[in-house]
Steps between C-alpha positions, in 0.01 A plus 500: 500500500704208365443270800124551474509400134702191594240414763217535249685281252578230756146481638348498150695182424351322803167486317268451794573592863357525847651780709548425870388845609561688825428863408862611548688689230683189373201273438293802392742573217501133397119485511447816296756405235361146479148637453628751243677244279294185563150642555265217608793257505608658829323469835596592857455303820525658844578278800304616805600392849575626849848606387348765269356817652143587405624829354747318274228257389262786419777683311588190296139440403445866411814511285409178318158647420665822384732307267200328345648153536289201602600414856420248770554491877586173672509432873826383653499349851847607616445372855460148358872521422685405820817688404295816445296472818815472712693755294782278389783693335407325173128564545493697174613192309222282641236774482589578138470130415153502655376819330658441160383140502148640531566752223630223271196281569254782430690607188507143366126474561461809280731365229816695590821307564760779500511700825701824508600698808663831591850383597752757378875528446556653846332218691813284496666753733256430785393205711214358291425133586169536317691539173625142534143375537396696191787346301408149615139555394614611156392863519638732232645840601496735197650798687790286618554345157529837325715641783267770632604650833259671739606835357432374146158373606400830659616690191303268270190517720519880495537497121184287478313731738456234768413644840722240667819651351586663834307265730695414814615140522304281737543151633316213663369586848698208643815711457383710797573220748822338629583161355399191699199664667145379447299720265135568580215667315451736796857631482480535122188713544670719761804565282285566194279748689804686635667522159177630347498786753857589402413487129197723555738769629675497162811323632623242245663163576382488861575169669379389842726222626355310793717383791266355760294798619742753347430663162828605337411750230721551196435804280729704271713732717368818340162430665632453854411849625153493347425158646629574851294821514182315399390382845150422373627239252739356758212462747286334233777252424548423868128444546507227236656285769870580543648565842794701369551702181861551389652680201798323342773762468653322200184578304329284240707228340373206304563160655609628841372178660748302288 
């Protein structure tokens, strides 16, 4: 694949990089290619905070181990960021500054000054305030530079045999709440527990959007019948602490809170 060769060539010229790693298909491709072409001159750093589900953290750590790259996990106190805690519309900008600032500090401590991320050529089509923060911090985006779209990335990941090639996209847990509402650890835990129950049923891209005591569930439309018939899972979700369980008839769509 030509784009994959271009990615290898571009990353090889960076010499020494730290990958800001999330475990998604984008950063997973960057991490594996960086490790392939730079060997010990590539490391990965995972930012761990309340915004990241425990399942996503465990997946990221497992995949970094599988790749064989040296990796580190840093703690990020998202609630220390006022704009995050009160779910400002630009919370992603401020949160990214916080997390990536920590990644840069840890990387510098380890002797790495170039930080690469998983921004791709499609990201400009969506509301991504975090991308501005990454630019301001001087992060490098190899996928974006070589013009790789999400489809290109999945094709390349499949060619490399990466298990993330068809992994459903995920996002920060803060996206499950309306803007300008206070975020709490308790509500994050409720949403995470409910989404885990949906995932355990084999339903991809399940989102539980919280509106007060109402859980608005978004899943791909082809799973509607299966989900509605599964009264046991619905009861389990309700028992997490929601008064009402609703199914969004528009189905799953990324960024619906925007």
